[in-house]
Structures are given as C-alpha cells and as structure tokens.
N, CA, C, O and the ligand as a Tripos MOL2 file, in Angstrom:
@<TRIPOS>MOLECULE
protein
  253   251    64     0     0
PROTEIN
NO_CHARGES

@<TRIPOS>ATOM
      1 N         111.2520 -192.6480   88.4000 N.3       1 MET1
      2 CA        110.9200 -191.4180   89.3520 C.3       1 MET1
      3 C         110.9560 -190.2680   88.6650 C.2       1 MET1
      4 O         111.8020 -190.1160   87.7840 O.2       1 MET1
      5 N         110.0620 -189.3130   88.9590 N.am      2 ALA2
      6 CA        110.0240 -187.9720   88.2850 C.3       2 ALA2
      7 C         111.1410 -187.1480   88.6910 C.2       2 ALA2
      8 O         111.5290 -187.1470   89.8590 O.2       2 ALA2
      9 N         111.7430 -186.3630   87.6790 N.am      3 LYS3
     10 CA        112.8810 -185.4040   88.0310 C.3       3 LYS3
     11 C         112.3010 -184.2320   88.6830 C.2       3 LYS3
     12 O         111.3890 -183.5920   88.1600 O.2       3 LYS3
     13 N         112.8230 -183.9340   89.8350 N.am      4 THR4
     14 CA        112.3970 -182.8420   90.5720 C.3       4 THR4
     15 C         113.3010 -181.6570   90.5190 C.2       4 THR4
     16 O         112.9980 -180.7060   91.2390 O.2       4 THR4
     17 N         114.3040 -181.5760   89.8160 N.am      5 LYS5
     18 CA        115.4060 -180.6960   89.6930 C.3       5 LYS5
     19 C         115.4120 -179.9130   88.3420 C.2       5 LYS5
     20 O         116.0480 -178.8750   88.1590 O.2       5 LYS5
     21 N         114.6780 -180.4950   87.4820 N.am      6 ARG6
     22 CA        114.7110 -179.6490   86.0430 C.3       6 ARG6
     23 C         113.4870 -179.8780   85.3360 C.2       6 ARG6
     24 O         112.7610 -180.8490   85.5460 O.2       6 ARG6
     25 N         113.2570 -178.9500   84.4700 N.am      7 GLY7
     26 CA        111.8220 -178.8790   83.7190 C.3       7 GLY7
     27 C         110.7870 -178.3250   84.4280 C.2       7 GLY7
     28 O         110.9870 -177.6180   85.4150 O.2       7 GLY7
     29 N         109.6440 -178.6010   83.9840 N.am      8 ARG8
     30 CA        108.2880 -178.1000   84.4860 C.3       8 ARG8
     31 C         108.2190 -178.0530   85.7460 C.2       8 ARG8
     32 O         107.6460 -177.0580   86.1900 O.2       8 ARG8
     33 N         108.6510 -178.8710   86.5590 N.am      9 VAL9
     34 CA        108.4410 -179.1150   87.9460 C.3       9 VAL9
     35 C         108.9310 -177.7680   88.5940 C.2       9 VAL9
     36 O         108.2380 -177.2460   89.4660 O.2       9 VAL9
     37 N         110.1000 -177.2020   88.1890 N.am     10 LEU10
     38 CA        110.5200 -176.0380   88.8530 C.3      10 LEU10
     39 C         109.5650 -174.9440   88.7130 C.2      10 LEU10
     40 O         109.5360 -174.1900   89.6860 O.2      10 LEU10
     41 N         108.8640 -174.6960   87.8580 N.am     11 TRP11
     42 CA        107.6700 -173.6740   87.6490 C.3      11 TRP11
     43 C         106.8730 -173.5820   88.8190 C.2      11 TRP11
     44 O         106.5360 -172.4860   89.2670 O.2      11 TRP11
     45 N         106.5230 -174.7430   89.3860 N.am     12 SER12
     46 CA        105.5510 -174.7880   90.5940 C.3      12 SER12
     47 C         106.2500 -174.4080   91.8490 C.2      12 SER12
     48 O         105.5470 -174.1580   92.8290 O.2      12 SER12
     49 N         107.4190 -174.3390   91.9380 N.am     13 LEU13
     50 CA        108.1700 -173.8540   93.1550 C.3      13 LEU13
     51 C         108.3430 -172.3010   93.3730 C.2      13 LEU13
     52 O         108.4600 -171.5010   92.4450 O.2      13 LEU13
     53 N         108.3440 -171.9960   94.6140 N.am     14 PRO14
     54 CA        108.4980 -170.5160   94.8840 C.3      14 PRO14
     55 C         109.6810 -169.9960   94.1700 C.2      14 PRO14
     56 O         110.7730 -170.5450   94.3190 O.2      14 PRO14
     57 N         109.5180 -168.9000   93.3520 N.am     15 SER15
     58 CA        110.6970 -168.2960   92.7220 C.3      15 SER15
     59 C         111.2480 -169.1860   91.6200 C.2      15 SER15
     60 O         112.3320 -169.0130   91.0630 O.2      15 SER15
     61 N         110.4020 -170.1350   91.3760 N.am     16 ARG16
     62 CA        110.7210 -171.1310   90.2120 C.3      16 ARG16
     63 C         112.0780 -171.8760   90.7170 C.2      16 ARG16
     64 O         112.9110 -172.2240   89.8800 O.2      16 ARG16
     65 N         112.2420 -172.0700   91.8540 N.am     17 GLY17
     66 CA        113.3310 -172.8750   92.4690 C.3      17 GLY17
     67 C         114.6550 -172.1080   92.5820 C.2      17 GLY17
     68 O         115.7170 -172.6930   92.7920 O.2      17 GLY17
     69 N         114.5590 -170.8360   92.4410 N.am     18 ARG18
     70 CA        115.6630 -169.8470   92.1930 C.3      18 ARG18
     71 C         115.7020 -169.0190   93.5320 C.2      18 ARG18
     72 O         114.6810 -168.8130   94.1890 O.2      18 ARG18
     73 N         116.8230 -168.6050   93.8550 N.am     19 GLY19
     74 CA        117.2050 -167.6770   94.8420 C.3      19 GLY19
     75 C         118.5850 -167.2460   94.9790 C.2      19 GLY19
     76 O         119.3820 -167.4080   94.0550 O.2      19 GLY19
     77 N         118.9660 -166.6140   96.2640 N.am     20 THR20
     78 CA        120.3710 -166.5250   96.6240 C.3      20 THR20
     79 C         120.7030 -167.6210   97.6140 C.2      20 THR20
     80 O         120.0120 -167.8730   98.6010 O.2      20 THR20
     81 N         121.7220 -168.2000   97.3000 N.am     21 CYS21
     82 CA        122.1610 -169.3270   98.1080 C.3      21 CYS21
     83 C         122.6910 -168.7400   99.5390 C.2      21 CYS21
     84 O         123.5480 -167.8570   99.5460 O.2      21 CYS21
     85 N         122.1650 -169.2470  100.7070 N.am     22 PRO22
     86 CA        122.5800 -168.8520  101.9300 C.3      22 PRO22
     87 C         124.0810 -169.0930  102.3320 C.2      22 PRO22
     88 O         124.6280 -168.5860  103.3110 O.2      22 PRO22
     89 N         124.6830 -169.9770  101.3900 N.am     23 VAL23
     90 CA        126.0670 -170.6120  102.0950 C.3      23 VAL23
     91 C         127.0270 -169.6830  101.0430 C.2      23 VAL23
     92 O         127.9170 -168.9710  101.5100 O.2      23 VAL23
     93 N         126.7880 -169.7480   99.6940 N.am     24 CYS24
     94 CA        127.8410 -168.8540   99.0690 C.3      24 CYS24
     95 C         127.4620 -167.6690   98.4680 C.2      24 CYS24
     96 O         128.2450 -167.0530   97.7450 O.2      24 CYS24
     97 N         126.2310 -167.2530   98.7180 N.am     25 SER25
     98 CA        125.6140 -166.1620   98.3240 C.3      25 SER25
     99 C         125.6000 -165.8470   96.7980 C.2      25 SER25
    100 O         125.5440 -164.6760   96.4230 O.2      25 SER25
    101 N         125.6490 -166.8630   95.9310 N.am     26 THR26
    102 CA        125.4650 -166.7070   94.4850 C.3      26 THR26
    103 C         123.9320 -166.5050   94.1900 C.2      26 THR26
    104 O         123.0540 -167.2940   94.5390 O.2      26 THR26
    105 N         123.7350 -165.3080   93.4820 N.am     27 LYS27
    106 CA        122.2970 -164.9280   93.3380 C.3      27 LYS27
    107 C         121.7140 -165.7920   92.1120 C.2      27 LYS27
    108 O         122.4340 -166.3330   91.2730 O.2      27 LYS27
    109 N         120.4200 -165.8400   92.1270 N.am     28 ARG28
    110 CA        119.6010 -166.6110   91.1860 C.3      28 ARG28
    111 C         119.9460 -167.9310   90.6750 C.2      28 ARG28
    112 O         119.6510 -168.4270   89.5870 O.2      28 ARG28
    113 N         120.6650 -168.4490   91.7010 N.am     29 ILE29
    114 CA        120.9740 -169.8480   91.5030 C.3      29 ILE29
    115 C         119.9920 -170.8840   92.0060 C.2      29 ILE29
    116 O         119.3540 -170.6580   93.0340 O.2      29 ILE29
    117 N         119.8350 -172.0590   91.2970 N.am     30 LYS30
    118 CA        118.8750 -172.9890   91.7550 C.3      30 LYS30
    119 C         119.1590 -173.5150   93.1030 C.2      30 LYS30
    120 O         120.2350 -174.0680   93.3300 O.2      30 LYS30
    121 N         118.1720 -173.3620   94.0890 N.am     31 LEU31
    122 CA        118.0720 -173.8310   95.4980 C.3      31 LEU31
    123 C         117.2890 -174.8510   95.6570 C.2      31 LEU31
    124 O         116.1130 -174.6970   95.9880 O.2      31 LEU31
    125 N         117.8510 -176.0840   95.4340 N.am     32 LEU32
    126 CA        116.9670 -177.1930   95.3370 C.3      32 LEU32
    127 C         117.5430 -178.4250   96.2700 C.2      32 LEU32
    128 O         117.0930 -179.5690   96.2130 O.2      32 LEU32
    129 N         118.5460 -178.0280   97.0840 N.am     33 TYR33
    130 CA        119.0920 -179.2370   97.8730 C.3      33 TYR33
    131 C         119.2260 -178.7990   99.2780 C.2      33 TYR33
    132 O         120.0300 -177.9420   99.6430 O.2      33 TYR33
    133 N         118.2460 -179.5470  100.1980 N.am     34 PRO34
    134 CA        118.1520 -179.2100  101.6130 C.3      34 PRO34
    135 C         119.4360 -179.8910  102.3220 C.2      34 PRO34
    136 O         119.8680 -181.0340  102.1670 O.2      34 PRO34
    137 N         119.8940 -178.9000  103.1060 N.am     35 ARG35
    138 CA        120.9480 -179.1980  104.0780 C.3      35 ARG35
    139 C         120.4620 -179.0720  105.5540 C.2      35 ARG35
    140 O         119.8670 -178.0190  105.7800 O.2      35 ARG35
    141 N         120.5730 -179.7960  106.4420 N.am     36 ALA36
    142 CA        120.1170 -179.6760  107.9220 C.3      36 ALA36
    143 C         121.2540 -178.7100  108.6460 C.2      36 ALA36
    144 O         122.4420 -178.9830  108.4740 O.2      36 ALA36
    145 N         120.8950 -177.6580  109.3980 N.am     37 LYS37
    146 CA        121.4710 -176.7600  110.1770 C.3      37 LYS37
    147 C         121.4920 -177.3960  111.6560 C.2      37 LYS37
    148 O         120.7090 -178.2020  112.1580 O.2      37 LYS37
    149 N         122.6780 -176.7560  112.2110 N.am     38 LEU38
    150 CA        122.7190 -177.2420  113.5550 C.3      38 LEU38
    151 C         121.3520 -176.5440  114.3420 C.2      38 LEU38
    152 O         121.0630 -175.3530  114.2190 O.2      38 LEU38
    153 N         120.6720 -177.3970  115.0660 N.am     39 GLY39
    154 CA        119.6130 -177.0980  115.7240 C.3      39 GLY39
    155 C         118.3050 -177.6470  115.1640 C.2      39 GLY39
    156 O         117.2100 -177.4580  115.6940 O.2      39 GLY39
    157 N         118.5320 -178.4070  113.9450 N.am     40 GLY40
    158 CA        117.4300 -178.8490  113.1980 C.3      40 GLY40
    159 C         116.6980 -178.3110  112.1830 C.2      40 GLY40
    160 O         115.8160 -178.9510  111.6100 O.2      40 GLY40
    161 N         117.0490 -176.9630  111.8590 N.am     41 THR41
    162 CA        116.3590 -176.0390  110.8100 C.3      41 THR41
    163 C         116.9710 -176.8530  109.4330 C.2      41 THR41
    164 O         118.0520 -177.4410  109.4110 O.2      41 THR41
    165 N         116.1210 -176.7530  108.4180 N.am     42 THR42
    166 CA        116.5650 -177.0960  107.2580 C.3      42 THR42
    167 C         116.7330 -175.8700  106.1780 C.2      42 THR42
    168 O         115.8180 -175.0570  106.0460 O.2      42 THR42
    169 N         117.8860 -175.7770  105.4490 N.am     43 ILE43
    170 CA        117.8920 -174.6080  104.3660 C.3      43 ILE43
    171 C         118.1690 -175.2420  103.1680 C.2      43 ILE43
    172 O         118.8610 -176.2550  103.0730 O.2      43 ILE43
    173 N         117.5640 -174.5760  102.1220 N.am     44 LYS44
    174 CA        118.0320 -175.0120  100.8900 C.3      44 LYS44
    175 C         119.0210 -174.2770  100.1360 C.2      44 LYS44
    176 O         118.9470 -173.0750   99.8770 O.2      44 LYS44
    177 N         120.0870 -175.1760   99.7490 N.am     45 VAL45
    178 CA        121.2960 -174.6040   99.2330 C.3      45 VAL45
    179 C         121.5000 -175.0070   97.7550 C.2      45 VAL45
    180 O         120.8310 -175.9400   97.3110 O.2      45 VAL45
    181 N         122.4390 -174.3190   96.9210 N.am     46 CYS46
    182 CA        122.5280 -174.6190   95.5130 C.3      46 CYS46
    183 C         123.4570 -175.8670   95.2780 C.2      46 CYS46
    184 O         124.0760 -176.2670   96.2630 O.2      46 CYS46
    185 N         123.5950 -176.4160   94.2820 N.am     47 LYS47
    186 CA        124.2730 -177.7630   93.8680 C.3      47 LYS47
    187 C         125.6760 -177.5410   94.2890 C.2      47 LYS47
    188 O         126.2950 -178.5400   94.6560 O.2      47 LYS47
    189 N         126.3050 -176.3400   94.2970 N.am     48 ARG48
    190 CA        127.7530 -176.2510   94.6620 C.3      48 ARG48
    191 C         127.8940 -176.4440   96.0740 C.2      48 ARG48
    192 O         128.9760 -176.8860   96.4600 O.2      48 ARG48
    193 N         126.9100 -176.1710   97.0010 N.am     49 CYS49
    194 CA        127.0210 -176.2160   98.3880 C.3      49 CYS49
    195 C         126.5800 -177.5730   98.9710 C.2      49 CYS49
    196 O         126.8640 -177.7770  100.1520 O.2      49 CYS49
    197 N         125.9610 -178.4670   98.3250 N.am     50 VAL50
    198 CA        125.4900 -179.6470   98.7830 C.3      50 VAL50
    199 C         126.6420 -180.3350   99.5100 C.2      50 VAL50
    200 O         126.4680 -180.7820  100.6430 O.2      50 VAL50
    201 N         127.9400 -180.4400   98.8150 N.am     51 PRO51
    202 CA        128.9550 -181.0880   99.6500 C.3      51 PRO51
    203 C         129.9310 -180.3010  100.6330 C.2      51 PRO51
    204 O         130.9540 -180.7780  101.1230 O.2      51 PRO51
    205 N         129.4400 -179.0150  100.8360 N.am     52 ALA52
    206 CA        129.9440 -178.2290  101.7960 C.3      52 ALA52
    207 C         130.0570 -178.7030  103.1270 C.2      52 ALA52
    208 O         129.1470 -179.3290  103.6700 O.2      52 ALA52
    209 N         131.2030 -178.4170  103.7100 N.am     53 VAL53
    210 CA        131.2150 -178.7010  105.0490 C.3      53 VAL53
    211 C         130.2570 -178.3870  105.9650 C.2      53 VAL53
    212 O         129.7340 -177.3020  105.7090 O.2      53 VAL53
    213 N         129.7560 -179.0210  107.1030 N.am     54 GLN54
    214 CA        128.8160 -178.7360  108.0570 C.3      54 GLN54
    215 C         129.0080 -177.1450  108.6760 C.2      54 GLN54
    216 O         128.0680 -176.3550  108.7680 O.2      54 GLN54
    217 N         130.0390 -176.9200  108.9720 N.am     55 ALA55
    218 CA        130.3700 -175.4050  109.5550 C.3      55 ALA55
    219 C         129.9840 -174.4210  108.6810 C.2      55 ALA55
    220 O         129.5140 -173.3690  109.1140 O.2      55 ALA55
    221 N         130.1260 -174.6330  107.4600 N.am     56 ARG56
    222 CA        129.5720 -173.5760  106.5100 C.3      56 ARG56
    223 C         128.0260 -173.4230  106.4000 C.2      56 ARG56
    224 O         127.4270 -172.3640  106.2180 O.2      56 ARG56
    225 N         127.5110 -174.6030  106.5360 N.am     57 VAL57
    226 CA        125.9810 -174.5000  106.4760 C.3      57 VAL57
    227 C         125.3910 -173.9890  107.7130 C.2      57 VAL57
    228 O         124.3270 -173.3720  107.6800 O.2      57 VAL57
    229 N         126.0680 -174.2270  108.8800 N.am     58 ASP58
    230 CA        125.7520 -173.6760  109.9620 C.3      58 ASP58
    231 C         125.8290 -172.1830  110.2490 C.2      58 ASP58
    232 O         125.1180 -171.5390  111.0210 O.2      58 ASP58
    233 N         126.9150 -171.7180  109.4130 N.am     59 ALA59
    234 CA        127.1400 -170.2760  109.5980 C.3      59 ALA59
    235 C         126.2600 -169.4320  108.7040 C.2      59 ALA59
    236 O         126.1580 -168.2110  108.8210 O.2      59 ALA59
    237 N         125.5860 -170.2200  107.7390 N.am     60 ALA60
    238 CA        124.5850 -169.3900  106.8450 C.3      60 ALA60
    239 C         123.4510 -168.8780  107.5440 C.2      60 ALA60
    240 O         123.2190 -169.3300  108.6650 O.2      60 ALA60
    241 N         122.6740 -167.9630  107.0280 N.am     61 ALA61
    242 CA        121.6440 -167.2810  107.6860 C.3      61 ALA61
    243 C         120.4810 -168.2260  107.2410 C.2      61 ALA61
    244 O         120.4600 -168.8320  106.1700 O.2      61 ALA61
    245 N         119.5160 -168.2680  108.2070 N.am     62 THR62
    246 CA        118.3070 -168.9780  108.1840 C.3      62 THR62
    247 C         117.2240 -168.2950  107.3230 C.2      62 THR62
    248 O         116.5660 -167.4290  107.9010 O.2      62 THR62
    249 N         116.9660 -168.5260  106.1590 N.am     63 VAL63
    250 CA        116.0010 -167.9290  105.5720 C.3      63 VAL63
    251 C         114.9780 -169.0670  104.7540 C.2      63 VAL63
    252 O         113.9920 -168.6730  104.1300 O.2      63 VAL63
    253 ZN        125.6200 -172.2210   97.2930 Zn       64 ZN64
@<TRIPOS>BOND
     1     1     2 1
     2     2     3 1
     3     3     4 2
     4     3     5 am
     5     5     6 1
     6     6     7 1
     7     7     8 2
     8     7     9 am
     9     9    10 1
    10    10    11 1
    11    11    12 2
    12    11    13 am
    13    13    14 1
    14    14    15 1
    15    15    16 2
    16    15    17 am
    17    17    18 1
    18    18    19 1
    19    19    20 2
    20    19    21 am
    21    21    22 1
    22    22    23 1
    23    23    24 2
    24    23    25 am
    25    25    26 1
    26    26    27 1
    27    27    28 2
    28    27    29 am
    29    29    30 1
    30    30    31 1
    31    31    32 2
    32    31    33 am
    33    33    34 1
    34    34    35 1
    35    35    36 2
    36    35    37 am
    37    37    38 1
    38    38    39 1
    39    39    40 2
    40    39    41 am
    41    41    42 1
    42    42    43 1
    43    43    44 2
    44    43    45 am
    45    45    46 1
    46    46    47 1
    47    47    48 2
    48    47    49 am
    49    49    50 1
    50    50    51 1
    51    51    52 2
    52    51    53 am
    53    53    54 1
    54    54    55 1
    55    55    56 2
    56    55    57 am
    57    57    58 1
    58    58    59 1
    59    59    60 2
    60    59    61 am
    61    61    62 1
    62    62    63 1
    63    63    64 2
    64    63    65 am
    65    65    66 1
    66    66    67 1
    67    67    68 2
    68    67    69 am
    69    69    70 1
    70    70    71 1
    71    71    72 2
    72    71    73 am
    73    73    74 1
    74    74    75 1
    75    75    76 2
    76    75    77 am
    77    77    78 1
    78    78    79 1
    79    79    80 2
    80    79    81 am
    81    81    82 1
    82    82    83 1
    83    83    84 2
    84    83    85 am
    85    85    86 1
    86    86    87 1
    87    87    88 2
    88    87    89 am
    89    89    90 1
    90    90    91 1
    91    91    92 2
    92    91    93 am
    93    93    94 1
    94    94    95 1
    95    95    96 2
    96    95    97 am
    97    97    98 1
    98    98    99 1
    99    99   100 2
   100    99   101 am
   101   101   102 1
   102   102   103 1
   103   103   104 2
   104   103   105 am
   105   105   106 1
   106   106   107 1
   107   107   108 2
   108   107   109 am
   109   109   110 1
   110   110   111 1
   111   111   112 2
   112   111   113 am
   113   113   114 1
   114   114   115 1
   115   115   116 2
   116   115   117 am
   117   117   118 1
   118   118   119 1
   119   119   120 2
   120   119   121 am
   121   121   122 1
   122   122   123 1
   123   123   124 2
   124   123   125 am
   125   125   126 1
   126   126   127 1
   127   127   128 2
   128   127   129 am
   129   129   130 1
   130   130   131 1
   131   131   132 2
   132   131   133 am
   133   133   134 1
   134   134   135 1
   135   135   136 2
   136   135   137 am
   137   137   138 1
   138   138   139 1
   139   139   140 2
   140   139   141 am
   141   141   142 1
   142   142   143 1
   143   143   144 2
   144   143   145 am
   145   145   146 1
   146   146   147 1
   147   147   148 2
   148   147   149 am
   149   149   150 1
   150   150   151 1
   151   151   152 2
   152   151   153 am
   153   153   154 1
   154   154   155 1
   155   155   156 2
   156   155   157 am
   157   157   158 1
   158   158   159 1
   159   159   160 2
   160   159   161 am
   161   161   162 1
   162   162   163 1
   163   163   164 2
   164   163   165 am
   165   165   166 1
   166   166   167 1
   167   167   168 2
   168   167   169 am
   169   169   170 1
   170   170   171 1
   171   171   172 2
   172   171   173 am
   173   173   174 1
   174   174   175 1
   175   175   176 2
   176   175   177 am
   177   177   178 1
   178   178   179 1
   179   179   180 2
   180   179   181 am
   181   181   182 1
   182   182   183 1
   183   183   184 2
   184   183   185 am
   185   185   186 1
   186   186   187 1
   187   187   188 2
   188   187   189 am
   189   189   190 1
   190   190   191 1
   191   191   192 2
   192   191   193 am
   193   193   194 1
   194   194   195 1
   195   195   196 2
   196   195   197 am
   197   197   198 1
   198   198   199 1
   199   199   200 2
   200   199   201 am
   201   201   202 1
   202   202   203 1
   203   203   204 2
   204   203   205 am
   205   205   206 1
   206   206   207 1
   207   207   208 2
   208   207   209 am
   209   209   210 1
   210   210   211 1
   211   211   212 2
   212   211   213 am
   213   213   214 1
   214   214   215 1
   215   215   216 2
   216   215   217 am
   217   217   218 1
   218   218   219 1
   219   219   220 2
   220   219   221 am
   221   221   222 1
   222   222   223 1
   223   223   224 2
   224   223   225 am
   225   225   226 1
   226   226   227 1
   227   227   228 2
   228   227   229 am
   229   229   230 1
   230   230   231 1
   231   231   232 2
   232   231   233 am
   233   233   234 1
   234   234   235 1
   235   235   236 2
   236   235   237 am
   237   237   238 1
   238   238   239 1
   239   239   240 2
   240   239   241 am
   241   241   242 1
   242   242   243 1
   243   243   244 2
   244   243   245 am
   245   245   246 1
   246   246   247 1
   247   247   248 2
   248   247   249 am
   249   249   250 1
   250   250   251 1
   251   251   252 2
@<TRIPOS>SUBSTRUCTURE
     1 MET1         2 RESIDUE 1 A MET
     2 ALA2         6 RESIDUE 1 A ALA
     3 LYS3        10 RESIDUE 1 A LYS
     4 THR4        14 RESIDUE 1 A THR
     5 LYS5        18 RESIDUE 1 A LYS
     6 ARG6        22 RESIDUE 1 A ARG
     7 GLY7        26 RESIDUE 1 A GLY
     8 ARG8        30 RESIDUE 1 A ARG
     9 VAL9        34 RESIDUE 1 A VAL
    10 LEU10       38 RESIDUE 1 A LEU
    11 TRP11       42 RESIDUE 1 A TRP
    12 SER12       46 RESIDUE 1 A SER
    13 LEU13       50 RESIDUE 1 A LEU
    14 PRO14       54 RESIDUE 1 A PRO
    15 SER15       58 RESIDUE 1 A SER
    16 ARG16       62 RESIDUE 1 A ARG
    17 GLY17       66 RESIDUE 1 A GLY
    18 ARG18       70 RESIDUE 1 A ARG
    19 GLY19       74 RESIDUE 1 A GLY
    20 THR20       78 RESIDUE 1 A THR
    21 CYS21       82 RESIDUE 1 A CYS
    22 PRO22       86 RESIDUE 1 A PRO
    23 VAL23       90 RESIDUE 1 A VAL
    24 CYS24       94 RESIDUE 1 A CYS
    25 SER25       98 RESIDUE 1 A SER
    26 THR26      102 RESIDUE 1 A THR
    27 LYS27      106 RESIDUE 1 A LYS
    28 ARG28      110 RESIDUE 1 A ARG
    29 ILE29      114 RESIDUE 1 A ILE
    30 LYS30      118 RESIDUE 1 A LYS
    31 LEU31      122 RESIDUE 1 A LEU
    32 LEU32      126 RESIDUE 1 A LEU
    33 TYR33      130 RESIDUE 1 A TYR
    34 PRO34      134 RESIDUE 1 A PRO
    35 ARG35      138 RESIDUE 1 A ARG
    36 ALA36      142 RESIDUE 1 A ALA
    37 LYS37      146 RESIDUE 1 A LYS
    38 LEU38      150 RESIDUE 1 A LEU
    39 GLY39      154 RESIDUE 1 A GLY
    40 GLY40      158 RESIDUE 1 A GLY
    41 THR41      162 RESIDUE 1 A THR
    42 THR42      166 RESIDUE 1 A THR
    43 ILE43      170 RESIDUE 1 A ILE
    44 LYS44      174 RESIDUE 1 A LYS
    45 VAL45      178 RESIDUE 1 A VAL
    46 CYS46      182 RESIDUE 1 A CYS
    47 LYS47      186 RESIDUE 1 A LYS
    48 ARG48      190 RESIDUE 1 A ARG
    49 CYS49      194 RESIDUE 1 A CYS
    50 VAL50      198 RESIDUE 1 A VAL
    51 PRO51      202 RESIDUE 1 A PRO
    52 ALA52      206 RESIDUE 1 A ALA
    53 VAL53      210 RESIDUE 1 A VAL
    54 GLN54      214 RESIDUE 1 A GLN
    55 ALA55      218 RESIDUE 1 A ALA
    56 ARG56      222 RESIDUE 1 A ARG
    57 VAL57      226 RESIDUE 1 A VAL
    58 ASP58      230 RESIDUE 1 A ASP
    59 ALA59      234 RESIDUE 1 A ALA
    60 ALA60      238 RESIDUE 1 A ALA
    61 ALA61      242 RESIDUE 1 A ALA
    62 THR62      246 RESIDUE 1 A THR
    63 VAL63      250 RESIDUE 1 A VAL
    64 ZN64       253 GROUP 0 **** ****
C-alpha cells in the first residue's frame, strides 16, 4: 500500500498537508488524520490529536 502520510504524496495536498490543528492549535503541523465530529462533519487533526477524547474533537472549530 502506498504511504499517504509521508514523501511526495504530501506535495499534492492543499498546503502540502500542513496547517493549524483545530484541536491543539499547533501551527504548521501535518493534518493528515480525519476525526469525525458530533453531527457528522469530519475534521483533519494532527498526529497528536488522533487519540484525543471525543469531547476535545467536538469542541474544535470546524474548518
Ligand atoms: Zn492537534
């Protein structure tokens, strides 16, 4: 399976896969991990926030 979280693949993503994490507000971190919010919307979070409790994800801004 192709690696989708490192290497050239990232260059094709918007902002090259980087941005400000909506959960921990770390800037220019790689946002590659989708988490579902309350209500069905999906946000991209950083590696550190993948195991975050659902309440923290729900409290994050939807962008
Ligand atoms: Zn984060």
